[in-house]
C-alpha positions as CSV (number, residue, x, y, z in Angstrom):
1,X,-51.4,1.3,-52.2
2,X,-50.6,3.9,-54.9
3,X,-49.4,7.3,-53.8
4,X,-52.2,9.9,-53.2
5,X,-51.2,13.5,-53.6
6,X,-53.5,16.5,-53.1
7,X,-52.4,20.1,-53.7
8,X,-53.7,23.0,-51.7
9,X,-53.2,26.6,-52.7
10,X,-54.6,28.8,-49.9
11,X,-54.7,32.6,-50.5
12,X,-54.3,34.8,-47.4
13,X,-55.1,38.5,-47.1
14,X,-51.6,39.5,-46.1
15,X,-48.8,40.3,-48.5
16,X,-46.7,42.9,-46.6
17,X,-45.8,41.5,-43.1
18,X,-43.2,38.7,-43.6
19,X,-43.4,37.6,-40.0
20,X,-47.2,36.9,-40.3
21,X,-46.7,35.0,-43.5
22,X,-43.8,33.1,-41.9
23,X,-46.1,32.1,-39.0
24,X,-48.7,30.8,-41.4
25,X,-46.0,28.8,-43.3
26,X,-44.8,27.3,-40.1
27,X,-48.3,26.2,-39.2
28,X,-48.5,24.3,-42.5
29,X,-45.0,22.8,-42.0
30,X,-46.0,21.6,-38.5
31,X,-47.7,18.7,-40.3
32,X,-44.9,16.2,-41.1
33,X,-46.2,14.7,-44.3
34,X,-46.8,18.0,-46.1
35,X,-44.3,19.7,-48.4
36,X,-44.4,23.4,-49.2
37,X,-43.8,23.8,-52.9
38,X,-44.1,27.6,-53.3
39,X,-44.6,30.9,-51.5
40,X,-45.6,34.1,-53.1
41,X,-46.4,37.5,-51.5
42,X,-47.5,40.7,-53.2
43,X,-47.5,44.0,-51.3
44,X,-49.7,45.8,-53.8
45,X,-52.3,43.1,-53.8
46,X,-51.7,42.6,-50.0
47,X,-52.0,38.9,-50.5
48,X,-49.9,35.8,-50.2
49,X,-50.4,32.5,-52.0
50,X,-48.9,29.3,-50.6
51,X,-48.7,26.0,-52.4
52,X,-48.3,22.7,-50.6
53,X,-48.9,19.0,-51.3
54,X,-49.3,15.8,-49.3
55,X,-51.6,12.9,-48.6
56,X,-55.3,13.9,-48.3
57,X,-55.7,13.8,-44.5
58,X,-52.4,15.6,-43.9
59,X,-53.3,18.4,-46.4
60,X,-56.6,19.0,-44.7
61,X,-54.9,19.2,-41.3
62,X,-52.3,21.6,-42.6
63,X,-55.0,23.7,-44.3
64,X,-56.9,24.0,-41.1
65,X,-53.8,25.0,-39.1
66,X,-53.0,27.7,-41.7
67,X,-56.5,29.1,-41.4
68,X,-56.3,29.0,-37.6
69,X,-53.1,31.1,-37.7
70,X,-54.5,33.5,-40.3
71,X,-57.6,34.1,-38.2
72,X,-55.4,34.9,-35.2
73,X,-53.1,37.3,-37.1
74,X,-55.0,39.1,-39.8
75,X,-57.6,41.8,-39.1
76,X,-59.6,42.7,-42.2
77,X,-60.9,45.8,-40.6
78,X,-57.4,47.2,-41.0
79,X,-56.4,45.5,-44.2
80,X,-56.4,47.1,-47.6
81,X,-55.0,45.9,-51.0
82,X,-55.6,45.8,-54.7
83,X,-57.0,42.3,-54.6
84,X,-60.6,41.6,-53.6
85,X,-61.1,39.5,-50.4
86,X,-63.7,38.5,-47.9
87,X,-61.5,36.6,-45.4
88,X,-58.2,36.5,-43.6
89,X,-57.9,33.1,-45.1
90,X,-59.7,34.1,-48.3
91,X,-59.9,31.0,-50.5
92,X,-58.6,27.4,-50.0
93,X,-58.8,25.2,-53.0
94,X,-57.9,21.5,-53.2
95,X,-56.6,20.1,-56.4
96,X,-56.2,16.4,-57.3
97,X,-52.6,15.7,-58.3
98,X,-52.1,11.9,-58.1
99,X,-54.3,9.0,-57.1
100,X,-57.1,11.3,-56.0
101,X,-60.3,12.3,-57.8
102,X,-61.9,15.8,-58.0
103,X,-64.9,14.4,-56.0
104,X,-62.6,13.2,-53.2
105,X,-61.2,16.8,-53.1
106,X,-64.8,18.1,-52.8
107,X,-65.1,15.9,-49.7
108,X,-61.9,17.3,-48.3
109,X,-63.1,20.8,-48.7
110,X,-66.4,19.9,-47.0
111,X,-64.4,18.4,-44.1
112,X,-62.3,21.5,-43.8
113,X,-65.3,23.8,-43.9
114,X,-67.0,22.0,-41.0
115,X,-63.8,22.2,-39.0
116,X,-63.3,25.9,-39.7
117,X,-66.8,26.7,-38.5
118,X,-66.9,24.4,-35.5
119,X,-63.5,25.4,-34.1
120,X,-63.0,29.0,-35.4
121,X,-66.5,30.3,-35.9
122,X,-65.6,31.6,-39.3
123,X,-68.5,30.9,-41.8
124,X,-67.6,29.1,-45.0
125,X,-68.7,29.2,-48.6
126,X,-68.2,26.2,-51.0
127,X,-67.1,27.0,-54.6
128,X,-66.1,25.5,-57.9
129,X,-66.7,21.7,-57.9
130,X,-67.9,21.8,-54.3
131,X,-70.5,24.5,-54.9
132,X,-73.9,23.8,-53.4
133,X,-75.6,26.7,-55.4
134,X,-74.9,27.2,-59.1
135,X,-74.0,30.8,-58.7
136,X,-71.3,29.9,-56.2
137,X,-69.3,28.0,-58.7
138,X,-67.7,31.3,-59.6
139,X,-65.6,32.8,-56.8
140,X,-66.2,36.4,-57.9
141,X,-70.0,36.0,-57.1
142,X,-69.2,35.0,-53.5
143,X,-66.6,37.8,-53.2
144,X,-68.8,40.6,-54.6
145,X,-68.5,43.8,-52.5
146,X,-65.7,42.2,-50.5
147,X,-65.5,41.9,-46.7
148,X,-67.0,45.4,-46.1
149,X,-70.3,44.5,-48.0
150,X,-70.4,40.9,-46.6
151,X,-70.4,42.2,-43.0
152,X,-73.5,44.2,-43.8
153,X,-75.3,41.7,-46.0
154,X,-74.7,38.4,-44.3
155,X,-77.7,37.5,-42.2
156,X,-79.9,40.1,-43.9
157,X,-79.8,39.0,-47.5
158,X,-80.4,35.2,-47.8
159,X,-78.3,34.9,-51.0
160,X,-75.3,35.9,-48.9
161,X,-75.7,33.3,-46.3
162,X,-72.8,30.8,-46.0
163,X,-72.9,27.2,-46.9
164,X,-71.4,26.1,-43.6
165,X,-72.0,28.0,-40.3
166,X,-74.3,30.7,-39.0
167,X,-74.9,33.8,-41.2
168,X,-72.6,36.0,-39.1
169,X,-69.2,37.2,-40.3
170,X,-66.2,36.7,-38.0
171,X,-65.6,40.3,-36.8
172,X,-61.9,40.4,-37.9
173,X,-61.4,37.3,-40.1
174,X,-64.6,37.6,-42.2
175,X,-65.5,34.5,-44.0
176,X,-63.6,31.8,-45.9
177,X,-64.2,30.0,-49.3
178,X,-63.1,26.5,-49.9
179,X,-63.7,23.9,-52.7
180,X,-62.1,21.7,-55.3
181,X,-61.0,22.6,-58.8
182,X,-58.7,21.7,-61.6
183,X,-55.3,23.3,-61.9
184,X,-55.5,27.1,-62.1
185,X,-52.8,29.3,-63.5
186,X,-52.6,32.7,-61.8
187,X,-51.2,34.9,-64.5
188,X,-50.7,38.7,-64.5
189,X,-49.7,41.0,-67.3
190,X,-48.1,44.4,-66.4
191,X,-48.6,47.3,-68.8
192,X,-46.2,50.2,-69.3
193,X,-48.8,52.8,-68.1
194,X,-50.1,53.7,-64.6
195,X,-53.6,54.2,-66.1
196,X,-55.7,51.5,-64.4
197,X,-58.6,52.3,-66.6
198,X,-56.7,50.8,-69.6
199,X,-56.1,47.6,-67.7
200,X,-59.8,47.5,-66.7
201,X,-60.9,47.9,-70.3
202,X,-58.6,45.1,-71.5
203,X,-59.8,42.8,-68.7
204,X,-63.4,43.4,-69.7
205,X,-62.5,42.5,-73.3
206,X,-60.8,39.2,-72.5
207,X,-62.6,37.7,-69.6
208,X,-65.3,35.1,-70.2
209,X,-68.0,36.8,-68.1
210,X,-67.9,39.8,-70.5
211,X,-67.9,37.7,-73.7
212,X,-64.1,37.0,-73.9
213,X,-62.2,33.8,-73.8
214,X,-63.4,30.6,-72.1
215,X,-62.0,29.9,-68.6
216,X,-60.4,33.4,-68.3
217,X,-61.1,35.6,-65.3
218,X,-59.6,39.0,-65.4
219,X,-59.6,42.4,-63.6
220,X,-57.5,45.6,-63.9
221,X,-55.5,46.8,-60.8
222,X,-52.8,49.3,-60.1
223,X,-49.4,48.1,-58.9
224,X,-48.7,51.2,-56.7
225,X,-45.1,50.1,-55.9
226,X,-44.2,50.1,-59.6
227,X,-46.7,52.7,-60.9
228,X,-48.0,50.2,-63.5
229,X,-51.4,49.0,-64.4
230,X,-51.9,45.3,-64.4
231,X,-54.3,42.8,-66.0
232,X,-54.6,40.3,-63.2
233,X,-56.0,36.9,-64.4
234,X,-56.9,33.4,-63.4
235,X,-56.8,30.8,-66.2
236,X,-59.0,28.0,-65.1
237,X,-58.4,25.6,-68.0
238,X,-55.3,26.2,-70.1
239,X,-56.4,23.5,-72.6
240,X,-59.4,25.6,-73.6
241,X,-57.5,28.9,-73.5
242,X,-53.7,28.6,-73.5
243,X,-51.5,31.2,-71.9
244,X,-50.0,32.5,-75.2
245,X,-53.5,33.1,-76.6
246,X,-54.2,35.3,-73.6
247,X,-50.9,37.1,-73.9
248,X,-51.5,37.8,-77.6
249,X,-54.9,39.2,-76.9
250,X,-53.8,41.5,-74.1
251,X,-50.9,42.7,-76.3
252,X,-53.2,43.5,-79.2
253,X,-55.7,45.2,-77.0
254,X,-53.0,47.2,-75.3
255,X,-51.6,48.3,-78.7
256,X,-55.0,49.7,-79.6
257,X,-54.7,51.8,-76.4
258,X,-51.2,52.9,-77.4
259,X,-49.7,50.8,-74.6
260,X,-47.1,48.0,-74.5
261,X,-46.6,45.0,-72.2
262,X,-43.9,45.7,-69.6
263,X,-43.8,42.0,-68.5
264,X,-45.8,39.2,-67.1
265,X,-45.9,37.2,-63.9
266,X,-46.8,33.6,-63.0
267,X,-48.0,33.5,-59.4
268,X,-47.3,30.1,-57.8
269,X,-46.7,27.1,-60.1
270,X,-47.5,26.3,-63.7
271,X,-47.9,22.8,-65.2
272,X,-45.2,21.8,-67.6
273,X,-47.8,21.1,-70.3
274,X,-49.1,24.7,-70.1
275,X,-45.7,26.4,-70.3
276,X,-44.3,24.0,-72.9
277,X,-47.0,25.2,-75.3
278,X,-45.1,28.4,-75.6
279,X,-41.8,30.1,-74.5
280,X,-41.6,32.1,-71.2
281,X,-39.4,34.6,-73.0
282,X,-42.1,35.2,-75.6
283,X,-44.6,35.8,-72.7
284,X,-42.1,38.2,-71.1
285,X,-42.4,36.2,-67.8
286,X,-40.4,38.1,-65.2
287,X,-37.8,36.0,-63.3
288,X,-38.8,32.7,-64.8
289,X,-37.1,29.7,-63.3
290,X,-37.5,26.0,-64.0
291,X,-38.6,25.4,-60.4
292,X,-41.8,27.4,-61.2
293,X,-42.9,24.3,-63.1
294,X,-45.1,22.1,-60.9
295,X,-43.6,18.8,-62.0
296,X,-40.1,20.1,-61.3
297,X,-41.0,21.2,-57.8
298,X,-42.8,18.0,-57.1
299,X,-39.8,16.0,-58.2
300,X,-37.5,18.1,-56.0
301,X,-39.8,18.0,-53.0
302,X,-41.2,14.4,-53.0
């Protein structure tokens, strides 16, 4: 039987406490067939992103264990960061890598959602290819108002009811989003100004929802630790809008504001095809290494 590989890239609402992130990582690695490819934590965003791969069943098992650990360790009533969130385990996407279809990844997300609700009593939303309502294809629609709004609105506004579970937020872990999608590139551009309003204006110009580039999601945030404004982006289809096109657009918009690009960041892994279209040095990618390329990490790990 040909090899089946699914990638999972869960995002957790903890980017400052290394011990908590370690515990979540260990929960994933407790599943023997799963391989951790990458670990990123950002204190300003107060968020960590883990990337792991394995056979479909093992990946769902590891994903559940990571959520279980996050629910036990992360209290959203005491958590603040630059990145919007509704859950301790905020979003858990499944991505087909080898010998697996997107539809099969949808089924994995549904299986995970049912297990999270039945065992942890955390309500779950389904997004992207797994979305059961058209508006929930886009994560930002589910996350509107963040945890604080969701606690108030779930159970009182029908549009905020979860896809799986009762319409009651978990008191400390909130809700979780899972689904299936194509490969996404998490890409941030840091500006040489602390003025977050500049980053927000640029984000509004380039994101698709405001009339910008297809498959680009963007927001402006402040990196307090570096006193820099950041255009924080998700590129959901680099074939439609390549990284260098986004970089050029942000650079040009920044220049109109009298601002320059201080550097850029790739969070997690990037497909070789996406990065080979340009040069990491041209993109001013900070601390770029060959093992940030998905195929290189897969070859090393598997």
